[in-house]
mmCIF file of the N, C-alpha and C atoms, coordinates in Angstrom:
data_MODEL
# 
_entry.id   MODEL 
# 
loop_
_atom_site.group_PDB 
_atom_site.id 
_atom_site.type_symbol 
_atom_site.label_atom_id 
_atom_site.label_alt_id 
_atom_site.label_comp_id 
_atom_site.label_asym_id 
_atom_site.label_entity_id 
_atom_site.label_seq_id 
_atom_site.pdbx_PDB_ins_code 
_atom_site.Cartn_x 
_atom_site.Cartn_y 
_atom_site.Cartn_z 
_atom_site.occupancy 
_atom_site.B_iso_or_equiv 
_atom_site.pdbx_formal_charge 
_atom_site.auth_seq_id 
_atom_site.auth_comp_id 
_atom_site.auth_asym_id 
_atom_site.auth_atom_id 
_atom_site.pdbx_PDB_model_num 
ATOM 1   N N  . MET A 1 1  ? -3.180  -3.582  -15.839 1.00 0.00 ? 1  MET A N  1 
ATOM 2   C CA . MET A 1 1  ? -3.219  -4.323  -14.588 1.00 0.00 ? 1  MET A CA 1 
ATOM 3   C C  . MET A 1 1  ? -4.596  -4.143  -13.948 1.00 0.00 ? 1  MET A C  1 
ATOM 4   N N  . ASN A 1 2  ? -5.229  -5.259  -13.621 1.00 0.00 ? 2  ASN A N  1 
ATOM 5   C CA . ASN A 1 2  ? -6.556  -5.138  -13.019 1.00 0.00 ? 2  ASN A CA 1 
ATOM 6   C C  . ASN A 1 2  ? -6.447  -5.009  -11.496 1.00 0.00 ? 2  ASN A C  1 
ATOM 7   N N  . LYS A 1 3  ? -7.595  -4.809  -10.859 1.00 0.00 ? 3  LYS A N  1 
ATOM 8   C CA . LYS A 1 3  ? -7.629  -4.552  -9.430  1.00 0.00 ? 3  LYS A CA 1 
ATOM 9   C C  . LYS A 1 3  ? -7.066  -5.718  -8.616  1.00 0.00 ? 3  LYS A C  1 
ATOM 10  N N  . GLU A 1 4  ? -7.392  -6.941  -9.000  1.00 0.00 ? 4  GLU A N  1 
ATOM 11  C CA . GLU A 1 4  ? -6.904  -8.110  -8.273  1.00 0.00 ? 4  GLU A CA 1 
ATOM 12  C C  . GLU A 1 4  ? -5.381  -8.229  -8.365  1.00 0.00 ? 4  GLU A C  1 
ATOM 13  N N  . GLU A 1 5  ? -4.830  -7.962  -9.548  1.00 0.00 ? 5  GLU A N  1 
ATOM 14  C CA . GLU A 1 5  ? -3.379  -8.010  -9.723  1.00 0.00 ? 5  GLU A CA 1 
ATOM 15  C C  . GLU A 1 5  ? -2.690  -6.941  -8.880  1.00 0.00 ? 5  GLU A C  1 
ATOM 16  N N  . LEU A 1 6  ? -3.300  -5.764  -8.831  1.00 0.00 ? 6  LEU A N  1 
ATOM 17  C CA . LEU A 1 6  ? -2.734  -4.668  -8.051  1.00 0.00 ? 6  LEU A CA 1 
ATOM 18  C C  . LEU A 1 6  ? -2.771  -5.005  -6.557  1.00 0.00 ? 6  LEU A C  1 
ATOM 19  N N  . ILE A 1 7  ? -3.875  -5.534  -6.078  1.00 0.00 ? 7  ILE A N  1 
ATOM 20  C CA . ILE A 1 7  ? -3.970  -5.920  -4.667  1.00 0.00 ? 7  ILE A CA 1 
ATOM 21  C C  . ILE A 1 7  ? -2.936  -7.011  -4.351  1.00 0.00 ? 7  ILE A C  1 
ATOM 22  N N  . ALA A 1 8  ? -2.761  -7.963  -5.255  1.00 0.00 ? 8  ALA A N  1 
ATOM 23  C CA . ALA A 1 8  ? -1.789  -9.037  -5.049  1.00 0.00 ? 8  ALA A CA 1 
ATOM 24  C C  . ALA A 1 8  ? -0.371  -8.470  -4.914  1.00 0.00 ? 8  ALA A C  1 
ATOM 25  N N  . LYS A 1 9  ? -0.023  -7.514  -5.771  1.00 0.00 ? 9  LYS A N  1 
ATOM 26  C CA . LYS A 1 9  ? 1.308   -6.900  -5.696  1.00 0.00 ? 9  LYS A CA 1 
ATOM 27  C C  . LYS A 1 9  ? 1.465   -6.112  -4.404  1.00 0.00 ? 9  LYS A C  1 
ATOM 28  N N  . LEU A 1 10 ? 0.420   -5.381  -4.024  1.00 0.00 ? 10 LEU A N  1 
ATOM 29  C CA . LEU A 1 10 ? 0.491   -4.611  -2.781  1.00 0.00 ? 10 LEU A CA 1 
ATOM 30  C C  . LEU A 1 10 ? 0.631   -5.537  -1.571  1.00 0.00 ? 10 LEU A C  1 
ATOM 31  N N  . LYS A 1 11 ? -0.053  -6.674  -1.592  1.00 0.00 ? 11 LYS A N  1 
ATOM 32  C CA . LYS A 1 11 ? 0.054   -7.635  -0.484  1.00 0.00 ? 11 LYS A CA 1 
ATOM 33  C C  . LYS A 1 11 ? 1.495   -8.115  -0.327  1.00 0.00 ? 11 LYS A C  1 
ATOM 34  N N  . LEU A 1 12 ? 2.162   -8.384  -1.439  1.00 0.00 ? 12 LEU A N  1 
ATOM 35  C CA . LEU A 1 12 ? 3.556   -8.821  -1.373  1.00 0.00 ? 12 LEU A CA 1 
ATOM 36  C C  . LEU A 1 12 ? 4.455   -7.743  -0.761  1.00 0.00 ? 12 LEU A C  1 
ATOM 37  N N  . ILE A 1 13 ? 4.166   -6.494  -1.095  1.00 0.00 ? 13 ILE A N  1 
ATOM 38  C CA . ILE A 1 13 ? 4.960   -5.376  -0.577  1.00 0.00 ? 13 ILE A CA 1 
ATOM 39  C C  . ILE A 1 13 ? 4.690   -5.169  0.914   1.00 0.00 ? 13 ILE A C  1 
ATOM 40  N N  . ILE A 1 14 ? 3.450   -5.266  1.312   1.00 0.00 ? 14 ILE A N  1 
ATOM 41  C CA . ILE A 1 14 ? 3.028   -4.978  2.685   1.00 0.00 ? 14 ILE A CA 1 
ATOM 42  C C  . ILE A 1 14 ? 3.393   -6.110  3.651   1.00 0.00 ? 14 ILE A C  1 
ATOM 43  N N  . ALA A 1 15 ? 3.389   -7.348  3.185   1.00 0.00 ? 15 ALA A N  1 
ATOM 44  C CA . ALA A 1 15 ? 3.525   -8.538  4.040   1.00 0.00 ? 15 ALA A CA 1 
ATOM 45  C C  . ALA A 1 15 ? 4.653   -8.475  5.079   1.00 0.00 ? 15 ALA A C  1 
ATOM 46  N N  . PRO A 1 16 ? 5.866   -8.043  4.702   1.00 0.00 ? 16 PRO A N  1 
ATOM 47  C CA . PRO A 1 16 ? 6.953   -8.081  5.701   1.00 0.00 ? 16 PRO A CA 1 
ATOM 48  C C  . PRO A 1 16 ? 6.740   -7.135  6.894   1.00 0.00 ? 16 PRO A C  1 
ATOM 49  N N  . TYR A 1 17 ? 5.841   -6.161  6.755   1.00 0.00 ? 17 TYR A N  1 
ATOM 50  C CA . TYR A 1 17 ? 5.683   -5.129  7.775   1.00 0.00 ? 17 TYR A CA 1 
ATOM 51  C C  . TYR A 1 17 ? 4.439   -5.319  8.652   1.00 0.00 ? 17 TYR A C  1 
ATOM 52  N N  . VAL A 1 18 ? 3.620   -6.286  8.310   1.00 0.00 ? 18 VAL A N  1 
ATOM 53  C CA . VAL A 1 18 ? 2.345   -6.492  9.002   1.00 0.00 ? 18 VAL A CA 1 
ATOM 54  C C  . VAL A 1 18 ? 2.559   -7.010  10.424  1.00 0.00 ? 18 VAL A C  1 
ATOM 55  N N  . GLN A 1 19 ? 1.837   -6.415  11.380  1.00 0.00 ? 19 GLN A N  1 
ATOM 56  C CA . GLN A 1 19 ? 1.893   -6.857  12.771  1.00 0.00 ? 19 GLN A CA 1 
ATOM 57  C C  . GLN A 1 19 ? 0.656   -7.666  13.167  1.00 0.00 ? 19 GLN A C  1 
ATOM 58  N N  . ASP A 1 20 ? -0.419  -7.568  12.376  1.00 0.00 ? 20 ASP A N  1 
ATOM 59  C CA . ASP A 1 20 ? -1.649  -8.301  12.672  1.00 0.00 ? 20 ASP A CA 1 
ATOM 60  C C  . ASP A 1 20 ? -1.938  -9.257  11.518  1.00 0.00 ? 20 ASP A C  1 
ATOM 61  N N  . GLU A 1 21 ? -1.492  -10.485 11.673  1.00 0.00 ? 21 GLU A N  1 
ATOM 62  C CA . GLU A 1 21 ? -1.605  -11.478 10.597  1.00 0.00 ? 21 GLU A CA 1 
ATOM 63  C C  . GLU A 1 21 ? -3.062  -11.789 10.241  1.00 0.00 ? 21 GLU A C  1 
ATOM 64  N N  . GLU A 1 22 ? -3.930  -11.800 11.245  1.00 0.00 ? 22 GLU A N  1 
ATOM 65  C CA . GLU A 1 22 ? -5.339  -12.112 10.990  1.00 0.00 ? 22 GLU A CA 1 
ATOM 66  C C  . GLU A 1 22 ? -5.967  -11.047 10.083  1.00 0.00 ? 22 GLU A C  1 
ATOM 67  N N  . ALA A 1 23 ? -5.694  -9.792  10.370  1.00 0.00 ? 23 ALA A N  1 
ATOM 68  C CA . ALA A 1 23 ? -6.208  -8.709  9.529   1.00 0.00 ? 23 ALA A CA 1 
ATOM 69  C C  . ALA A 1 23 ? -5.619  -8.801  8.119   1.00 0.00 ? 23 ALA A C  1 
ATOM 70  N N  . PHE A 1 24 ? -4.360  -9.213  8.016   1.00 0.00 ? 24 PHE A N  1 
ATOM 71  C CA . PHE A 1 24 ? -3.705  -9.333  6.720   1.00 0.00 ? 24 PHE A CA 1 
ATOM 72  C C  . PHE A 1 24 ? -4.369  -10.415 5.872   1.00 0.00 ? 24 PHE A C  1 
ATOM 73  N N  . LYS A 1 25 ? -4.770  -11.508 6.507   1.00 0.00 ? 25 LYS A N  1 
ATOM 74  C CA . LYS A 1 25 ? -5.448  -12.586 5.779   1.00 0.00 ? 25 LYS A CA 1 
ATOM 75  C C  . LYS A 1 25 ? -6.748  -12.100 5.147   1.00 0.00 ? 25 LYS A C  1 
ATOM 76  N N  . ASN A 1 26 ? -7.383  -11.130 5.775   1.00 0.00 ? 26 ASN A N  1 
ATOM 77  C CA . ASN A 1 26 ? -8.659  -10.597 5.296   1.00 0.00 ? 26 ASN A CA 1 
ATOM 78  C C  . ASN A 1 26 ? -8.493  -9.263  4.577   1.00 0.00 ? 26 ASN A C  1 
ATOM 79  N N  . LEU A 1 27 ? -7.300  -8.996  4.076   1.00 0.00 ? 27 LEU A N  1 
ATOM 80  C CA . LEU A 1 27 ? -7.008  -7.714  3.427   1.00 0.00 ? 27 LEU A CA 1 
ATOM 81  C C  . LEU A 1 27 ? -7.988  -7.420  2.300   1.00 0.00 ? 27 LEU A C  1 
ATOM 82  N N  . SER A 1 28 ? -8.495  -6.197  2.287   1.00 0.00 ? 28 SER A N  1 
ATOM 83  C CA . SER A 1 28 ? -9.397  -5.729  1.239   1.00 0.00 ? 28 SER A CA 1 
ATOM 84  C C  . SER A 1 28 ? -9.069  -4.268  0.954   1.00 0.00 ? 28 SER A C  1 
ATOM 85  N N  . GLU A 1 29 ? -9.823  -3.655  0.069   1.00 0.00 ? 29 GLU A N  1 
ATOM 86  C CA . GLU A 1 29 ? -9.610  -2.244  -0.237  1.00 0.00 ? 29 GLU A CA 1 
ATOM 87  C C  . GLU A 1 29 ? -9.808  -1.370  0.992   1.00 0.00 ? 29 GLU A C  1 
ATOM 88  N N  . ASP A 1 30 ? -10.625 -1.821  1.931   1.00 0.00 ? 30 ASP A N  1 
ATOM 89  C CA . ASP A 1 30 ? -10.939 -1.023  3.120   1.00 0.00 ? 30 ASP A CA 1 
ATOM 90  C C  . ASP A 1 30 ? -9.921  -1.195  4.243   1.00 0.00 ? 30 ASP A C  1 
ATOM 91  N N  . THR A 1 31 ? -8.941  -2.053  4.066   1.00 0.00 ? 31 THR A N  1 
ATOM 92  C CA . THR A 1 31 ? -7.959  -2.302  5.123   1.00 0.00 ? 31 THR A CA 1 
ATOM 93  C C  . THR A 1 31 ? -7.075  -1.084  5.335   1.00 0.00 ? 31 THR A C  1 
ATOM 94  N N  . ASP A 1 32 ? -6.994  -0.651  6.590   1.00 0.00 ? 32 ASP A N  1 
ATOM 95  C CA . ASP A 1 32 ? -6.174  0.498   6.985   1.00 0.00 ? 32 ASP A CA 1 
ATOM 96  C C  . ASP A 1 32 ? -4.802  -0.028  7.421   1.00 0.00 ? 32 ASP A C  1 
ATOM 97  N N  . PHE A 1 33 ? -3.745  0.600   6.914   1.00 0.00 ? 33 PHE A N  1 
ATOM 98  C CA . PHE A 1 33 ? -2.395  0.130   7.216   1.00 0.00 ? 33 PHE A CA 1 
ATOM 99  C C  . PHE A 1 33 ? -2.062  0.213   8.707   1.00 0.00 ? 33 PHE A C  1 
ATOM 100 N N  . VAL A 1 34 ? -2.412  1.324   9.349   1.00 0.00 ? 34 VAL A N  1 
ATOM 101 C CA . VAL A 1 34 ? -2.058  1.530   10.750  1.00 0.00 ? 34 VAL A CA 1 
ATOM 102 C C  . VAL A 1 34 ? -3.055  0.869   11.688  1.00 0.00 ? 34 VAL A C  1 
ATOM 103 N N  . ASN A 1 35 ? -4.341  1.170   11.522  1.00 0.00 ? 35 ASN A N  1 
ATOM 104 C CA . ASN A 1 35 ? -5.349  0.685   12.461  1.00 0.00 ? 35 ASN A CA 1 
ATOM 105 C C  . ASN A 1 35 ? -5.615  -0.809  12.341  1.00 0.00 ? 35 ASN A C  1 
ATOM 106 N N  . ASP A 1 36 ? -5.640  -1.336  11.129  1.00 0.00 ? 36 ASP A N  1 
ATOM 107 C CA . ASP A 1 36 ? -5.958  -2.758  10.937  1.00 0.00 ? 36 ASP A CA 1 
ATOM 108 C C  . ASP A 1 36 ? -4.720  -3.653  10.968  1.00 0.00 ? 36 ASP A C  1 
ATOM 109 N N  . LEU A 1 37 ? -3.699  -3.261  10.215  1.00 0.00 ? 37 LEU A N  1 
ATOM 110 C CA . LEU A 1 37 ? -2.515  -4.110  10.080  1.00 0.00 ? 37 LEU A CA 1 
ATOM 111 C C  . LEU A 1 37 ? -1.441  -3.806  11.120  1.00 0.00 ? 37 LEU A C  1 
ATOM 112 N N  . LYS A 1 38 ? -1.649  -2.713  11.882  1.00 0.00 ? 38 LYS A N  1 
ATOM 113 C CA . LYS A 1 38 ? -0.718  -2.317  12.962  1.00 0.00 ? 38 LYS A CA 1 
ATOM 114 C C  . LYS A 1 38 ? 0.689   -2.020  12.437  1.00 0.00 ? 38 LYS A C  1 
ATOM 115 N N  . ILE A 1 39 ? 0.746   -1.421  11.250  1.00 0.00 ? 39 ILE A N  1 
ATOM 116 C CA . ILE A 1 39 ? 2.029   -1.036  10.658  1.00 0.00 ? 39 ILE A CA 1 
ATOM 117 C C  . ILE A 1 39 ? 2.420   0.323   11.226  1.00 0.00 ? 39 ILE A C  1 
ATOM 118 N N  . ASN A 1 40 ? 3.654   0.442   11.723  1.00 0.00 ? 40 ASN A N  1 
ATOM 119 C CA . ASN A 1 40 ? 4.059   1.730   12.306  1.00 0.00 ? 40 ASN A CA 1 
ATOM 120 C C  . ASN A 1 40 ? 4.496   2.719   11.218  1.00 0.00 ? 40 ASN A C  1 
ATOM 121 N N  . SER A 1 41 ? 4.637   3.965   11.604  1.00 0.00 ? 41 SER A N  1 
ATOM 122 C CA . SER A 1 41 ? 4.901   5.020   10.623  1.00 0.00 ? 41 SER A CA 1 
ATOM 123 C C  . SER A 1 41 ? 6.236   4.831   9.908   1.00 0.00 ? 41 SER A C  1 
ATOM 124 N N  . ALA A 1 42 ? 7.242   4.320   10.609  1.00 0.00 ? 42 ALA A N  1 
ATOM 125 C CA . ALA A 1 42 ? 8.540   4.082   9.956   1.00 0.00 ? 42 ALA A CA 1 
ATOM 126 C C  . ALA A 1 42 ? 8.399   3.028   8.865   1.00 0.00 ? 42 ALA A C  1 
ATOM 127 N N  . ASN A 1 43 ? 7.628   1.987   9.142   1.00 0.00 ? 43 ASN A N  1 
ATOM 128 C CA . ASN A 1 43 ? 7.422   0.945   8.136   1.00 0.00 ? 43 ASN A CA 1 
ATOM 129 C C  . ASN A 1 43 ? 6.535   1.425   7.000   1.00 0.00 ? 43 ASN A C  1 
ATOM 130 N N  . LEU A 1 44 ? 5.650   2.380   7.269   1.00 0.00 ? 44 LEU A N  1 
ATOM 131 C CA . LEU A 1 44 ? 4.846   2.953   6.183   1.00 0.00 ? 44 LEU A CA 1 
ATOM 132 C C  . LEU A 1 44 ? 5.750   3.612   5.157   1.00 0.00 ? 44 LEU A C  1 
ATOM 133 N N  . VAL A 1 45 ? 6.791   4.273   5.623   1.00 0.00 ? 45 VAL A N  1 
ATOM 134 C CA . VAL A 1 45 ? 7.757   4.897   4.706   1.00 0.00 ? 45 VAL A CA 1 
ATOM 135 C C  . VAL A 1 45 ? 8.434   3.820   3.862   1.00 0.00 ? 45 VAL A C  1 
ATOM 136 N N  . ASP A 1 46 ? 8.802   2.710   4.494   1.00 0.00 ? 46 ASP A N  1 
ATOM 137 C CA . ASP A 1 46 ? 9.415   1.597   3.749   1.00 0.00 ? 46 ASP A CA 1 
ATOM 138 C C  . ASP A 1 46 ? 8.461   1.062   2.685   1.00 0.00 ? 46 ASP A C  1 
ATOM 139 N N  . ILE A 1 47 ? 7.194   0.934   3.045   1.00 0.00 ? 47 ILE A N  1 
ATOM 140 C CA . ILE A 1 47 ? 6.186   0.444   2.094   1.00 0.00 ? 47 ILE A CA 1 
ATOM 141 C C  . ILE A 1 47 ? 6.081   1.389   0.914   1.00 0.00 ? 47 ILE A C  1 
ATOM 142 N N  . ILE A 1 48 ? 6.061   2.688   1.193   1.00 0.00 ? 48 ILE A N  1 
ATOM 143 C CA . ILE A 1 48 ? 5.954   3.679   0.115   1.00 0.00 ? 48 ILE A CA 1 
ATOM 144 C C  . ILE A 1 48 ? 7.169   3.584   -0.808  1.00 0.00 ? 48 ILE A C  1 
ATOM 145 N N  . LEU A 1 49 ? 8.352   3.435   -0.243  1.00 0.00 ? 49 LEU A N  1 
ATOM 146 C CA . LEU A 1 49 ? 9.559   3.290   -1.071  1.00 0.00 ? 49 LEU A CA 1 
ATOM 147 C C  . LEU A 1 49 ? 9.499   2.018   -1.905  1.00 0.00 ? 49 LEU A C  1 
ATOM 148 N N  . ASP A 1 50 ? 9.001   0.939   -1.303  1.00 0.00 ? 50 ASP A N  1 
ATOM 149 C CA . ASP A 1 50 ? 8.860   -0.323  -2.035  1.00 0.00 ? 50 ASP A CA 1 
ATOM 150 C C  . ASP A 1 50 ? 7.843   -0.203  -3.164  1.00 0.00 ? 50 ASP A C  1 
ATOM 151 N N  . ILE A 1 51 ? 6.762   0.533   -2.923  1.00 0.00 ? 51 ILE A N  1 
ATOM 152 C CA . ILE A 1 51 ? 5.750   0.762   -3.966  1.00 0.00 ? 51 ILE A CA 1 
ATOM 153 C C  . ILE A 1 51 ? 6.364   1.546   -5.125  1.00 0.00 ? 51 ILE A C  1 
ATOM 154 N N  . GLU A 1 52 ? 7.152   2.569   -4.797  1.00 0.00 ? 52 GLU A N  1 
ATOM 155 C CA . GLU A 1 52 ? 7.815   3.342   -5.854  1.00 0.00 ? 52 GLU A CA 1 
ATOM 156 C C  . GLU A 1 52 ? 8.708   2.433   -6.705  1.00 0.00 ? 52 GLU A C  1 
ATOM 157 N N  . ASP A 1 53 ? 9.471   1.571   -6.051  1.00 0.00 ? 53 ASP A N  1 
ATOM 158 C CA . ASP A 1 53 ? 10.368  0.671   -6.784  1.00 0.00 ? 53 ASP A CA 1 
ATOM 159 C C  . ASP A 1 53 ? 9.595   -0.337  -7.622  1.00 0.00 ? 53 ASP A C  1 
ATOM 160 N N  . GLU A 1 54 ? 8.586   -0.956  -7.026  1.00 0.00 ? 54 GLU A N  1 
ATOM 161 C CA . GLU A 1 54 ? 7.828   -2.010  -7.703  1.00 0.00 ? 54 GLU A CA 1 
ATOM 162 C C  . GLU A 1 54 ? 7.137   -1.495  -8.962  1.00 0.00 ? 54 GLU A C  1 
ATOM 163 N N  . PHE A 1 55 ? 6.547   -0.306  -8.873  1.00 0.00 ? 55 PHE A N  1 
ATOM 164 C CA . PHE A 1 55 ? 5.757   0.216   -9.986  1.00 0.00 ? 55 PHE A CA 1 
ATOM 165 C C  . PHE A 1 55 ? 6.507   1.257   -10.806 1.00 0.00 ? 55 PHE A C  1 
ATOM 166 N N  . ASP A 1 56 ? 7.772   1.540   -10.433 1.00 0.00 ? 56 ASP A N  1 
ATOM 167 C CA . ASP A 1 56 ? 8.597   2.518   -11.135 1.00 0.00 ? 56 ASP A CA 1 
ATOM 168 C C  . ASP A 1 56 ? 7.873   3.860   -11.248 1.00 0.00 ? 56 ASP A C  1 
ATOM 169 N N  . ILE A 1 57 ? 7.419   4.349   -10.087 1.00 0.00 ? 57 ILE A N  1 
ATOM 170 C CA . ILE A 1 57 ? 6.725   5.638   -10.022 1.00 0.00 ? 57 ILE A CA 1 
ATOM 171 C C  . ILE A 1 57 ? 7.394   6.487   -8.945  1.00 0.00 ? 57 ILE A C  1 
ATOM 172 N N  . HIS A 1 58 ? 7.093   7.788   -8.944  1.00 0.00 ? 58 HIS A N  1 
ATOM 173 C CA . HIS A 1 58 ? 7.580   8.695   -7.904  1.00 0.00 ? 58 HIS A CA 1 
ATOM 174 C C  . HIS A 1 58 ? 6.385   9.248   -7.160  1.00 0.00 ? 58 HIS A C  1 
ATOM 175 N N  . LEU A 1 59 ? 6.402   9.112   -5.846  1.00 0.00 ? 59 LEU A N  1 
ATOM 176 C CA . LEU A 1 59 ? 5.298   9.603   -5.027  1.00 0.00 ? 59 LEU A CA 1 
ATOM 177 C C  . LEU A 1 59 ? 5.694   10.910  -4.356  1.00 0.00 ? 59 LEU A C  1 
ATOM 178 N N  . GLU A 1 60 ? 4.821   11.899  -4.459  1.00 0.00 ? 60 GLU A N  1 
ATOM 179 C CA . GLU A 1 60 ? 5.041   13.188  -3.815  1.00 0.00 ? 60 GLU A CA 1 
ATOM 180 C C  . GLU A 1 60 ? 4.639   13.082  -2.344  1.00 0.00 ? 60 GLU A C  1 
ATOM 181 N N  . ASN A 1 61 ? 5.033   14.079  -1.543  1.00 0.00 ? 61 ASN A N  1 
ATOM 182 C CA . ASN A 1 61 ? 4.672   14.075  -0.120  1.00 0.00 ? 61 ASN A CA 1 
ATOM 183 C C  . ASN A 1 61 ? 3.171   13.986  0.083   1.00 0.00 ? 61 ASN A C  1 
ATOM 184 N N  . GLU A 1 62 ? 2.396   14.713  -0.729  1.00 0.00 ? 62 GLU A N  1 
ATOM 185 C CA . GLU A 1 62 ? 0.939   14.670  -0.547  1.00 0.00 ? 62 GLU A CA 1 
ATOM 186 C C  . GLU A 1 62 ? 0.376   13.294  -0.882  1.00 0.00 ? 62 GLU A C  1 
ATOM 187 N N  . ASP A 1 63 ? 0.986   12.585  -1.835  1.00 0.00 ? 63 ASP A N  1 
ATOM 188 C CA . ASP A 1 63 ? 0.568   11.205  -2.134  1.00 0.00 ? 63 ASP A CA 1 
ATOM 189 C C  . ASP A 1 63 ? 0.810   10.323  -0.911  1.00 0.00 ? 63 ASP A C  1 
ATOM 190 N N  . MET A 1 64 ? 1.972   10.496  -0.306  1.00 0.00 ? 64 MET A N  1 
ATOM 191 C CA . MET A 1 64 ? 2.345   9.682   0.845   1.00 0.00 ? 64 MET A CA 1 
ATOM 192 C C  . MET A 1 64 ? 1.403   9.922   2.022   1.00 0.00 ? 64 MET A C  1 
ATOM 193 N N  . GLU A 1 65 ? 1.030   11.187  2.232   1.00 0.00 ? 65 GLU A N  1 
ATOM 194 C CA . GLU A 1 65 ? 0.139   11.531  3.333   1.00 0.00 ? 65 GLU A CA 1 
ATOM 195 C C  . GLU A 1 65 ? -1.240  10.914  3.152   1.00 0.00 ? 65 GLU A C  1 
ATOM 196 N N  . GLN A 1 66 ? -1.658  10.710  1.913   1.00 0.00 ? 66 GLN A N  1 
ATOM 197 C CA . GLN A 1 66 ? -2.978  10.157  1.631   1.00 0.00 ? 66 GLN A CA 1 
ATOM 198 C C  . GLN A 1 66 ? -2.987  8.627   1.633   1.00 0.00 ? 66 GLN A C  1 
ATOM 199 N N  . MET A 1 67 ? -1.816  8.014   1.585   1.00 0.00 ? 67 MET A N  1 
ATOM 200 C CA . MET A 1 67 ? -1.730  6.567   1.432   1.00 0.00 ? 67 MET A CA 1 
ATOM 201 C C  . MET A 1 67 ? -1.867  5.877   2.794   1.00 0.00 ? 67 MET A C  1 
ATOM 202 N N  . LEU A 1 68 ? -3.089  5.844   3.301   1.00 0.00 ? 68 LEU A N  1 
ATOM 203 C CA . LEU A 1 68 ? -3.335  5.311   4.634   1.00 0.00 ? 68 LEU A CA 1 
ATOM 204 C C  . LEU A 1 68 ? -4.023  3.956   4.626   1.00 0.00 ? 68 LEU A C  1 
ATOM 205 N N  . ASN A 1 69 ? -4.593  3.581   3.482   1.00 0.00 ? 69 ASN A N  1 
ATOM 206 C CA . ASN A 1 69 ? -5.275  2.293   3.388   1.00 0.00 ? 69 ASN A CA 1 
ATOM 207 C C  . ASN A 1 69 ? -5.053  1.703   2.001   1.00 0.00 ? 69 ASN A C  1 
ATOM 208 N N  . VAL A 1 70 ? -5.512  0.498   1.813   1.00 0.00 ? 70 VAL A N  1 
ATOM 209 C CA . VAL A 1 70 ? -5.274  -0.201  0.553   1.00 0.00 ? 70 VAL A CA 1 
ATOM 210 C C  . VAL A 1 70 ? -5.918  0.534   -0.617  1.00 0.00 ? 70 VAL A C  1 
ATOM 211 N N  . LYS A 1 71 ? -7.145  1.015   -0.443  1.00 0.00 ? 71 LYS A N  1 
ATOM 212 C CA . LYS A 1 71 ? -7.842  1.702   -1.542  1.00 0.00 ? 71 LYS A CA 1 
ATOM 213 C C  . LYS A 1 71 ? -7.090  2.959   -1.977  1.00 0.00 ? 71 LYS A C  1 
ATOM 214 N N  . SER A 1 72 ? -6.661  3.780   -1.021  1.00 0.00 ? 72 SER A N  1 
ATOM 215 C CA . SER A 1 72 ? -5.940  5.006   -1.393  1.00 0.00 ? 72 SER A CA 1 
ATOM 216 C C  . SER A 1 72 ? -4.613  4.660   -2.071  1.00 0.00 ? 72 SER A C  1 
ATOM 217 N N  . ALA A 1 73 ? -3.941  3.613   -1.608  1.00 0.00 ? 73 ALA A N  1 
ATOM 218 C CA . ALA A 1 73 ? -2.693  3.196   -2.256  1.00 0.00 ? 73 ALA A CA 1 
ATOM 219 C C  . ALA A 1 73 ? -2.959  2.769   -3.694  1.00 0.00 ? 73 ALA A C  1 
ATOM 220 N N  . MET A 1 74 ? -4.028  1.993   -3.893  1.00 0.00 ? 74 MET A N  1 
ATOM 221 C CA . MET A 1 74 ? -4.381  1.544   -5.244  1.00 0.00 ? 74 MET A CA 1 
ATOM 222 C C  . MET A 1 74 ? -4.701  2.733   -6.147  1.00 0.00 ? 74 MET A C  1 
ATOM 223 N N  . ASP A 1 75 ? -5.500  3.666   -5.635  1.00 0.00 ? 75 ASP A N  1 
ATOM 224 C CA . ASP A 1 75 ? -5.891  4.832   -6.432  1.00 0.00 ? 75 ASP A CA 1 
ATOM 225 C C  . ASP A 1 75 ? -4.672  5.652   -6.850  1.00 0.00 ? 75 ASP A C  1 
ATOM 226 N N  . ILE A 1 76 ? -3.750  5.853   -5.918  1.00 0.00 ? 76 ILE A N  1 
ATOM 227 C CA . ILE A 1 76 ? -2.554  6.648   -6.210  1.00 0.00 ? 76 ILE A CA 1 
ATOM 228 C C  . ILE A 1 76 ? -1.653  5.940   -7.209  1.00 0.00 ? 76 ILE A C  1 
ATOM 229 N N  . VAL A 1 77 ? -1.464  4.641   -7.049  1.00 0.00 ? 77 VAL A N  1 
ATOM 230 C CA . VAL A 1 77 ? -0.635  3.874   -7.993  1.00 0.00 ? 77 VAL A CA 1 
ATOM 231 C C  . VAL A 1 77 ? -1.250  3.928   -9.396  1.00 0.00 ? 77 VAL A C  1 
ATOM 232 N N  . ILE A 1 78 ? -2.540  3.698   -9.488  1.00 0.00 ? 78 ILE A N  1 
ATOM 233 C CA . ILE A 1 78 ? -3.226  3.732   -10.792 1.00 0.00 ? 78 ILE A CA 1 
ATOM 234 C C  . ILE A 1 78 ? -3.065  5.110   -11.436 1.00 0.00 ? 78 ILE A C  1 
ATOM 235 N N  . GLN A 1 79 ? -3.263  6.154   -10.634 1.00 0.00 ? 79 GLN A N  1 
ATOM 236 C CA . GLN A 1 79 ? -3.133  7.525   -11.154 1.00 0.00 ? 79 GLN A CA 1 
ATOM 237 C C  . GLN A 1 79 ? -1.721  7.784   -11.660 1.00 0.00 ? 79 GLN A C  1 
ATOM 238 N N  . LYS A 1 80 ? -0.699  7.343   -10.912 1.00 0.00 ? 80 LYS A N  1 
ATOM 239 C CA . LYS A 1 80 ? 0.695   7.564   -11.311 1.00 0.00 ? 80 LYS A CA 1 
ATOM 240 C C  . LYS A 1 80 ? 1.056   6.742   -12.550 1.00 0.00 ? 80 LYS A C  1 
ATOM 241 N N  . LEU A 1 81 ? 0.507   5.536   -12.658 1.00 0.00 ? 81 LEU A N  1 
ATOM 242 C CA . LEU A 1 81 ? 0.822   4.710   -13.820 1.00 0.00 ? 81 LEU A CA 1 
ATOM 243 C C  . LEU A 1 81 ? 0.231   5.295   -15.103 1.00 0.00 ? 81 LEU A C  1 
ATOM 244 N N  . LYS A 1 82 ? -0.911  5.990   -14.957 1.00 0.00 ? 82 LYS A N  1 
ATOM 245 C CA . LYS A 1 82 ? -1.515  6.644   -16.130 1.00 0.00 ? 82 LYS A CA 1 
ATOM 246 C C  . LYS A 1 82 ? -0.668  7.828   -16.568 1.00 0.00 ? 82 LYS A C  1 
ATOM 247 N N  . GLY A 1 83 ? 0.070   8.393   -15.603 1.00 0.00 ? 83 GLY A N  1 
ATOM 248 C CA . GLY A 1 83 ? 1.014   9.474   -15.871 1.00 0.00 ? 83 GLY A CA 1 
ATOM 249 C C  . GLY A 1 83 ? 0.386   10.703  -16.371 1.00 0.00 ? 83 GLY A C  1 
# 
């Protein structure tokens, strides 16, 4: 899976929780879930659970704590998929 495919999948997962549509339209690796997209902490947990389901991976607490923006989410997913 290349970077564009991964971002596309993450966008589908994140979309239902986004509070700032304009920031979502300009989503990039640098997009912060809380500061840019205005996603609250409860919805971040939902996103993490959805990521686990979508990619069939298990995220540890430390992975979850680091997953604050699109780039960190991509890095963690890639790392988990390599196993």
